[in-house]
C-alpha positions in Angstrom: 172.3 -11.2 85.1 172.7 -13.0 88.5 173.5 -16.7 88.5 173.3 -19.6 91.0 175.8 -21.6 89.4 179.1 -22.7 91.2 182.5 -23.5 89.8 182.8 -26.1 92.6 180.4 -27.2 95.5 181.2 -29.7 98.1 177.8 -29.8 99.9 176.6 -31.9 102.6 173.0 -31.4 103.5 171.0 -33.4 106.2 167.9 -31.5 106.9 165.4 -33.8 108.7 168.0 -36.5 109.0 168.9 -35.9 112.6 172.6 -36.0 112.2 173.7 -35.8 115.9 177.3 -35.0 116.8 177.4 -34.7 120.6 175.3 -31.7 121.7 174.9 -30.5 118.0 172.6 -31.3 115.2 174.3 -31.0 111.7 172.2 -29.6 108.9 174.6 -28.6 106.4 178.4 -28.2 105.8 180.3 -27.5 102.7 182.7 -25.7 100.5 181.3 -23.4 97.8 183.4 -21.8 94.9 181.2 -19.4 93.2 181.0 -18.2 89.6 181.1 -14.5 88.9 177.8 -12.9 90.0 176.6 -15.9 91.7 173.9 -15.5 94.3 171.6 -17.5 96.5 168.1 -16.5 96.6 166.8 -14.8 99.8 165.6 -17.3 102.3 164.8 -17.5 106.0 167.6 -19.1 108.1 166.4 -22.4 109.6 169.5 -23.0 111.7 172.5 -21.2 112.9 175.2 -20.7 110.1 178.8 -20.0 110.4 180.5 -18.8 107.1 184.2 -18.4 106.5 185.5 -16.7 103.3 188.5 -18.5 101.9 188.9 -16.1 99.0 187.3 -13.5 96.8 184.7 -10.8 97.7 180.9 -10.5 98.0 177.9 -9.0 99.6 176.2 -11.0 102.4 172.7 -9.8 103.2 171.3 -10.4 106.7 167.8 -8.9 107.3 168.3 -5.3 106.4 172.1 -5.1 106.8 174.7 -5.7 104.0 178.1 -7.1 105.0 181.0 -6.9 102.4 182.9 -10.0 102.9 186.5 -10.8 101.8 189.3 -13.4 102.4 189.5 -14.4 106.1 186.2 -12.9 107.1 183.7 -14.7 109.4 180.0 -14.2 109.5 177.3 -15.5 111.8 173.7 -15.8 110.8 171.0 -16.8 113.4 167.9 -18.8 113.1 164.9 -16.8 111.7 167.0 -14.1 109.9 166.5 -13.4 106.2 169.7 -14.2 104.2 171.2 -14.0 100.8 174.6 -14.0 99.2 175.9 -12.2 96.1 179.4 -12.9 94.8 181.5 -10.4 93.1 182.0 -10.4 89.3 185.8 -9.9 89.3 186.9 -11.9 92.3 184.2 -14.5 92.9 183.7 -15.9 96.4 184.9 -19.2 97.8 183.7 -19.9 101.4 183.3 -22.7 103.8 180.0 -22.9 105.7 178.4 -24.9 108.8 174.8 -25.0 109.5 173.8 -26.5 112.9 171.5 -26.4 115.9 171.7 -27.3 119.5 170.2 -30.6 120.8 167.3 -30.0 123.1 166.9 -30.1 126.1 170.4 -28.5 126.9 171.8 -30.1 130.0 175.3 -28.8 130.0 175.9 -25.4 131.4 178.8 -24.6 129.0 176.6 -25.6 126.0 173.8 -23.4 127.3 176.4 -20.6 127.5 177.3 -21.2 123.8 173.6 -21.2 122.7 172.9 -18.0 124.6 175.9 -16.3 122.8 174.7 -17.4 119.4 171.2 -16.1 120.1 172.2 -12.7 121.6 175.6 -11.7 120.5 175.3 -8.3 118.6 178.5 -8.4 116.4 178.2 -11.0 113.7 181.2 -10.2 111.4 184.8 -10.6 112.2 187.9 -9.9 110.0 191.0 -12.0 109.9 189.5 -15.0 111.5 192.2 -17.2 110.0 192.3 -19.6 113.0 189.1 -21.3 111.6 190.4 -22.1 108.1 192.4 -25.2 109.0 189.6 -26.6 111.3 187.1 -26.3 108.5 189.5 -28.2 106.1 189.9 -30.9 108.6 186.2 -31.4 109.2 185.4 -31.5 105.5 188.3 -34.0 105.0 186.5 -36.3 107.3 183.4 -36.4 105.1 185.7 -37.6 102.3 187.6 -40.1 104.4 184.5 -41.6 106.1 186.3 -44.2 108.2 185.5 -45.7 111.5 186.8 -42.7 113.4 185.3 -39.9 111.2 182.2 -39.3 113.2 184.2 -38.9 116.4 186.6 -36.4 114.6 183.6 -34.6 112.9 182.2 -34.0 116.4 185.4 -32.7 117.8 186.0 -30.4 114.8 182.5 -29.0 115.0 183.1 -28.3 118.7 186.3 -26.6 117.8 184.7 -24.2 115.2 181.7 -23.4 117.4 183.9 -22.7 120.4 186.4 -20.9 118.2 183.6 -18.5 117.0 182.7 -17.8 120.6 186.2 -17.1 121.5 186.7 -14.8 118.5 183.6 -12.7 119.2 184.1 -12.6 122.9 187.4 -11.0 122.2 189.3 -13.6 124.2 193.0 -14.1 123.3 194.8 -17.5 123.6 198.4 -17.9 122.9 199.6 -21.1 121.1 201.7 -23.6 122.9 205.3 -23.6 121.7 207.9 -26.3 121.9 211.1 -25.0 123.2 213.6 -24.7 120.4 211.0 -25.2 117.7 212.1 -24.1 114.3 208.7 -22.4 113.5 208.5 -20.7 117.1 209.3 -17.3 115.5 206.5 -17.8 113.0 204.0 -18.8 115.8 205.1 -15.7 117.7 204.3 -13.4 114.9 200.9 -15.2 114.4 200.1 -14.7 118.0 201.0 -11.0 117.9 198.8 -10.5 114.9 196.0 -12.3 116.8 196.6 -10.2 119.9 196.6 -7.0 118.0 193.4 -7.9 116.3 191.6 -8.9 119.4 192.9 -5.9 121.6 192.5 -3.1 119.0 190.2 -1.2 121.1 192.0 -1.7 124.4 195.7 -1.8 123.8 196.9 1.8 124.5 200.3 1.2 122.7 202.5 -1.5 121.3 204.8 -1.7 124.2 202.1 -3.8 125.9 203.3 -6.6 123.5 206.6 -6.9 125.4 204.8 -7.7 128.9 202.4 -9.9 127.1 204.9 -12.2 125.2 208.1 -11.9 127.4 210.2 -10.4 124.6 211.6 -7.0 124.1 209.7 -4.8 121.7 212.6 -4.5 119.5 212.8 -8.5 119.2 209.0 -8.7 118.5 209.2 -5.8 115.9 212.2 -7.5 114.1 210.5 -10.9 113.9 207.2 -9.4 112.8 208.9 -7.5 109.9 211.0 -10.5 108.8 208.0 -12.7 108.5 205.4 -10.3 107.1 207.5 -7.8 105.3 205.6 -5.1 107.1 206.6 -3.1 110.2 204.7 -3.7 113.4 203.6 -0.1 113.9 202.3 -0.1 110.2 200.2 -3.1 110.8 198.7 -1.8 114.0 197.9 1.6 112.3 196.3 -0.2 109.3 194.2 -2.4 111.6 193.0 0.5 113.6 191.8 2.3 110.6 190.3 -0.8 109.0 188.3 -1.3 112.3 187.4 2.4 112.2 186.0 1.9 108.6 184.1 -1.1 109.7 182.3 0.9 112.5 181.6 3.8 110.1 180.1 1.4 107.6 177.9 -0.1 110.3 176.5 3.4 111.0 178.4 4.4 114.1 179.0 8.1 114.5 182.5 9.7 114.1 182.5 10.6 117.8 181.6 7.1 118.9 184.4 5.5 116.5 186.9 7.9 117.9 186.0 6.8 121.4 186.0 3.1 120.6 189.5 3.4 119.0 190.9 5.1 122.0 191.5 8.6 120.6 191.4 11.4 123.2 189.3 13.6 121.1 187.2 13.5 117.9 189.7 16.1 116.4 192.7 14.0 117.1 190.9 10.9 115.4 189.8 13.1 112.4 193.3 14.3 111.8 194.9 10.9 112.1 192.2 9.3 110.0 192.5 11.9 107.1 196.2 11.5 107.1 196.1 7.8 106.7 192.9 7.2 104.6 193.1 10.3 102.5 189.6 11.7 103.4 187.8 12.8 106.6 185.8 10.2 108.5 182.6 12.0 107.8 183.4 11.9 104.1 184.0 8.2 104.2 180.9 7.5 106.3 178.9 9.4 103.6 180.6 7.5 100.7 179.9 4.2 102.5 176.3 5.0 102.8 176.1 5.8 99.2 178.1 2.7 98.1 175.8 0.6 100.1 172.8 2.0 98.2 174.5 1.0 94.9 175.2 -2.6 95.9 173.3 -5.0 93.7 169.9 -6.0 95.3 168.9 -9.7 95.8 166.9 -11.0 92.8 163.3 -12.0 93.4 162.8 -15.7 93.9 159.9 -16.4 91.5 
């Protein structure tokens, strides 16, 4: 039986209170740790909502589409869309969320560009958006601190989250600034490599491009990557390519289109490589995903 109880819920709701932070109106921000089977009841989204999954898994319903969400995933829901969340029974969700709107009229060109993005961007889910986690934690901490500077910092962190979402979905890559001789420079290099691969999965022809991008030999990058992650660079790249392929197949893309998007020279080359890695043909996976989607629990009626 579905429940709407939470193990932990730090919720800040300001509907109708005009909580202005620079060019944004804050409606809701919080941290929700779900019980097994937790679900929200279907509702029409009144504002833009950014959700970041901290742990667990669950199904996020947006209009007629179901998104399977897990640790590190980001989801964007627009105003006017129908929305519901169902947490898994075995690994319940914990997620951060930010509900906001833009202050009208918009006079800043960059803010207008952000609003246009949130209104029109076709992709709404992104995997491994780990760059947002720390910023969410910082902004939530300010609501607990509530000192004389908290409002300034809340505005700054909201801006960072919203701009960060724009950058993630715009497939823009930004390297971290590193202090010369920093003890954790190798760790930051590995993080930047992971970020670069995730952003350029569809455009990077081969891993040798990393050498030109980061100014180190491929051998050096591969050694540091393996030392910090316990996984080879080639293995990570291959895994992410097929994870992205699965995402496209679940979204209804044809096998031919996925092969094209992932840079394979032919559908036959893609199918061979896919079957070797995944253990089934991409058409079989696509069919399985469609059946699995039908078997997902449906949102309960709100009586």
